[in-house]
C-alpha positions in Angstrom: 83.0 79.2 94.9 84.3 79.1 98.5 85.6 77.0 101.0 85.0 75.4 103.7 87.9 74.5 106.8 85.3 71.2 107.5 86.0 70.0 103.5 88.8 66.5 104.2 92.1 68.8 103.0 95.3 67.6 103.2 98.8 69.5 103.7 100.3 70.5 100.8 104.0 69.8 102.5 105.4 73.6 102.2 108.3 73.9 104.3 107.8 75.2 107.8 106.2 79.2 107.8 107.8 82.6 109.7 104.1 83.8 110.7 103.0 82.9 113.8 99.2 80.6 114.0 96.6 82.8 115.8 94.3 81.1 117.1 93.6 81.4 120.8 90.7 83.4 120.7 88.9 81.3 117.8 88.1 81.5 114.5 86.8 84.4 112.6 82.8 84.7 112.2 80.2 86.8 110.7 78.5 88.2 113.4 75.7 91.0 113.5 76.9 94.6 112.9 76.3 95.5 116.1 77.5 92.7 118.3 80.0 93.4 121.3 82.2 90.5 119.3 82.7 93.1 116.3 86.4 93.1 115.3 87.3 96.6 114.9 90.5 97.4 112.8 93.2 100.1 114.4 93.9 101.5 111.0 92.3 102.1 107.6 92.6 99.4 104.4 94.3 100.8 101.9 97.0 100.0 99.5 99.2 100.2 101.5 100.4 97.0 103.1 99.1 96.9 107.1 98.8 94.7 109.8 94.7 94.1 110.9 95.7 94.8 114.3 92.5 95.1 116.8 91.4 98.4 119.4 91.8 95.8 122.1 95.5 94.2 121.4 94.6 91.0 119.4 95.0 90.5 115.8 93.5 88.6 112.4 95.4 85.5 110.8 96.1 82.7 109.5 95.5 79.4 111.9 97.5 76.6 110.6 101.1 77.5 109.1 100.8 75.8 105.4 97.9 75.5 103.4 94.9 72.6 103.1 93.7 71.7 99.7 89.8 71.4 98.1 89.4 69.1 95.2 92.7 70.5 94.0 90.6 73.4 93.2 91.0 75.9 96.5 94.1 75.9 98.2 93.1 77.6 102.2 93.6 78.6 105.9 91.2 78.4 108.5 91.6 83.0 109.8 91.2 82.5 113.7 92.5 85.6 116.0 95.7 85.3 118.5 96.9 87.9 120.6 99.1 90.7 118.8 102.5 88.6 119.8 103.6 87.8 115.7 100.8 86.3 114.8 99.5 88.9 112.5 99.7 88.7 108.4 100.5 92.1 106.6 97.4 93.1 103.6 96.5 95.4 101.7 93.3 95.6 100.1 92.6 95.9 96.0 89.1 97.0 94.7 87.2 95.1 97.6 89.2 92.2 97.9 91.7 91.8 101.4 95.0 90.9 99.4 97.1 88.6 101.8 100.5 88.3 99.0 102.0 85.9 101.6 104.7 83.1 101.5 102.7 80.2 100.5 101.9 82.6 97.1 98.5 85.4 96.5 95.6 84.8 99.1 92.0 86.5 99.7 89.8 86.7 102.6 87.0 84.5 101.5 83.5 83.2 103.8 82.7 80.1 103.6 80.8 78.5 101.5 79.8 82.6 100.3 76.9 81.9 102.6 76.6 85.4 103.4 74.8 84.5 107.2 75.7 85.1 111.7 78.1 82.4 112.7 80.0 81.5 109.0 82.9 81.4 108.9 86.5 83.2 106.9 89.5 82.1 105.3 91.9 82.9 103.0 91.4 81.1 100.0 93.9 81.0 96.7 92.5 79.6 93.7 94.7 76.2 91.9 94.7 74.3 89.6 91.8 74.6 86.8 90.6 77.7 88.8 94.7 78.8 89.3 93.3 82.5 87.5 90.2 82.5 89.4 91.6 84.0 93.2 90.3 87.7 92.1 88.0 86.2 89.6 84.9 84.0 90.4 81.8 84.4 89.6 80.5 87.7 91.7 82.9 87.6 93.9 80.4 88.4 96.5 82.1 86.2 99.2 85.5 88.1 98.4 84.2 91.4 98.6 84.3 93.5 101.9 84.4 96.9 102.9 86.0 98.5 105.4 83.0 100.8 108.1 83.5 104.3 109.6 84.2 102.5 113.0 86.9 100.3 112.0 84.7 97.1 111.5 84.9 95.0 108.6 81.4 93.7 105.9 81.1 91.6 103.2 80.1 94.2 100.4 77.2 92.2 99.4 75.8 91.6 104.0 76.7 95.3 105.3 74.3 94.3 108.5 77.3 92.0 109.2 80.9 92.2 110.0 83.6 90.0 110.9 83.9 89.2 114.3 85.1 86.7 117.2 83.5 85.6 119.9 86.2 84.2 122.2 88.3 87.6 122.0 88.6 90.1 125.6 87.1 93.1 125.1 87.9 96.6 124.6 88.0 97.4 128.4 89.8 94.8 129.8 93.4 95.8 131.8 93.9 91.7 130.9 94.8 91.3 126.8 97.7 89.6 126.7 100.0 90.7 124.1 99.8 94.2 124.3 99.9 97.2 126.6 96.7 97.5 129.3 93.7 100.2 127.6 90.4 100.7 129.2 89.7 103.7 127.7 91.5 106.1 130.4 95.2 107.7 129.2 97.7 105.1 130.5 101.0 106.4 129.6 102.3 109.8 127.7 104.7 109.8 124.0 106.4 112.6 123.8 108.9 113.8 120.6 112.7 114.6 122.3 113.8 115.9 118.8 115.9 114.7 115.7 119.4 113.5 116.6 122.5 112.3 114.4 122.9 108.9 113.6 126.1 106.7 111.6 127.2 102.8 110.2 128.3 103.1 114.5 124.6 102.8 115.5 123.3 105.2 118.2 120.7 102.3 118.6 121.0 99.2 117.3 118.1 98.2 114.9 115.3 96.2 115.7 113.2 96.1 112.8 114.1 97.2 109.5 112.9 99.5 106.5 109.5 98.4 105.2 108.0 100.9 103.1 105.4 98.5 102.1 104.2 98.4 105.6 102.5 101.6 107.0 101.5 100.1 110.0 105.3 99.2 110.6 105.8 102.4 113.2 102.6 101.1 115.9 104.3 97.7 115.8 107.7 99.2 117.5 105.8 101.0 120.1 104.0 98.0 120.9 106.5 95.7 121.1 108.1 98.9 123.2 105.3 99.1 126.0 105.4 95.3 125.9 109.1 95.1 126.9 107.9 97.8 130.1 105.6 95.5 131.7 107.9 92.7 131.8 110.4 94.5 133.2 109.0 96.8 135.1 110.1 99.6 133.7 108.1 102.4 133.5 110.6 104.7 130.7 111.4 104.0 127.4 112.4 105.5 123.9 111.7 104.3 120.8 113.0 105.9 117.1 112.3 106.2 113.5 114.6 106.5 110.8 114.5 106.6 106.9 111.1 106.6 107.3 110.4 103.2 109.1 113.7 101.4 110.4 112.5 101.2 114.3 114.7 101.5 117.0 113.6 101.3 120.8 115.2 100.6 124.6 113.7 99.7 127.4 116.9 101.1 129.3 114.7 103.9 131.7 118.6 105.7 131.7 119.9 105.2 128.3 121.3 108.3 126.2 122.7 106.1 123.7 120.2 108.0 121.4 122.9 112.0 121.8 125.5 109.5 120.9 126.2 111.3 117.0 124.8 114.7 118.3 121.6 117.4 117.9 120.2 118.0 114.7 116.8 119.5 115.3 113.3 119.6 116.6 112.5 119.4 112.3 111.9 118.7 110.5 113.3 115.7 108.9 115.0 115.3 105.3 113.8 113.3 103.3 113.5 109.7 103.4 114.9 107.8 100.1 113.1 104.6 100.9 109.5 106.6 101.4 110.8 109.5 99.2 109.0 111.6 101.7 109.7 114.0 104.2 107.6 112.9 107.4 106.5 115.6 109.0 102.0 115.0 110.6 102.1 111.2 110.2 99.4 111.7 113.2 99.9 108.4 114.6 98.2 108.2 117.6 97.5 104.9 121.2 94.8 105.1 122.5 96.6 104.2 125.8 99.2 106.6 125.3 99.1 110.7 125.5 100.7 112.6 122.4 101.1 111.4 119.1 103.8 110.5 116.1 104.2 113.4 114.1 107.8 112.8 112.7 109.4 110.3 111.1 113.4 110.6 110.6 115.1 110.8 107.1 118.2 109.1 106.5 120.9 108.7 109.2 118.2 110.5 111.6 116.7 109.2 114.6 113.7 110.8 115.4 113.5 110.5 118.9 110.7 109.8 121.2 110.6 109.2 125.1 107.6 106.5 126.5 106.0 106.5 130.3 104.0 104.2 131.9 102.5 105.7 134.7 101.5 103.9 137.8 98.8 103.5 137.2 99.7 101.5 134.2 102.4 99.5 136.0 100.8 97.8 139.4 98.0 96.6 136.8 101.1 95.5 134.3 102.8 93.9 137.3 100.0 92.0 138.8 98.6 91.1 135.2 101.4 89.8 134.2 101.9 86.9 136.4 99.4 84.3 135.2 97.2 86.1 133.1 95.7 82.8 131.9 94.7 82.0 136.2 92.9 85.4 136.2 88.7 86.5 135.6 88.9 88.9 133.0 85.6 90.4 134.5 87.2 91.1 138.0 89.9 92.7 136.3 87.7 94.7 134.5 85.7 95.6 137.6 88.9 97.5 139.4 88.9 101.2 138.1 91.6 103.8 138.6 89.6 104.8 142.7 89.9 100.8 143.3 93.3 100.8 143.2 93.9 99.9 147.0 95.5 97.8 149.1 92.3 95.4 149.6 91.5 95.8 146.0 95.0 94.8 144.3 95.5 92.4 147.6 92.1 90.4 147.6 91.9 90.2 143.0 95.3 89.8 142.2 96.1 86.8 145.2 93.3 85.3 144.6 93.4 84.5 141.3 96.8 84.8 140.0 98.3 82.5 143.5 100.8 84.8 143.7 100.7 87.8 146.8 101.2 91.3 145.3 102.0 94.6 148.4 98.8 96.2 149.3 100.2 99.5 149.0 102.8 99.6 145.4 101.8 96.3 143.8 105.7 94.8 144.6 105.3 91.0 143.5 106.0 89.6 147.1 109.2 87.2 147.8 108.3 83.6 149.3 106.5 84.2 152.9 107.7 87.6 153.2 105.3 89.6 155.8 107.2 92.7 154.7 107.8 93.9 150.8 111.3 94.1 149.4 110.7 97.3 147.7 108.7 99.7 149.8 108.9 98.3 152.6 105.3 98.2 153.9 104.1 95.4 156.4 101.9 93.4 155.2 
């Protein structure tokens, strides 16, 4: 049956992994269907690989770098929730199993000891030894089969009143979310298509993520990486481009014109990608914090270029949050609405919890004990 991390286990001596661990917000557990801590995926699970990104900017992933052993029959890793900075894994859906084909072999999601009850935790499990053929063939598999609900939550197929969740996660309304762009249900920026542009071996834009036709979520990951760079740099505008389906290029420089290097092609349609064997004209990829959407992806040697622009409100929040998120009380950040972004609320809330001082007019961090803002010149 299923295995549990409470069993005495031992690392199997596997070399260090290339993935980060997801531990910041605790273990993945079973919660009631409408519980506020329920995990909601941003993508529909399918036979194609996708990352386990949640609508609050967190991700699901392994809690350890290497698996542990239970009774020399099961290899397992606890599943946790972490920020979106690399702690997720790519999985696919196969006959109700959530499958991870990783560097340690084929693992599936498993409810510990198959106890379908609130509070029980989940692991990634693989059969070894005498159970080597039982990863997806163990009795009725009731602790390893899942269904995705219309709201993005995941429920055990045999206990649909429950779903996967984690109590320690930030809410979807939290602007202080770690590892992703601020999102509180309002639009904080936009994405717009700039057309198809030629590329050659002399790249117009550097490749940031290589083509991976098995990862249908890679376009979203590229945009999220750009958003993080924009927030950390303080820039409001950047570029992201998609070539040969999902080869990704981006730049957080607001004045970057490099994408024009080899000339304009058209506003579409694109040529076929030799990787996906398709023309990508209507992908319909949207983001909760951006107006607009990604429809066109470039074909071979075509960059489908998009401009991403953050509005002023998003940048003011990001400037303050990124100083020291560990000292900011999320309940107070959540209480800030668009109408609250005035000098008094910015200074009192952010200065109180971050230990830094910010300009009440433009939100920029003040230098030293200066009484004047170097960005806008206002007196503090």
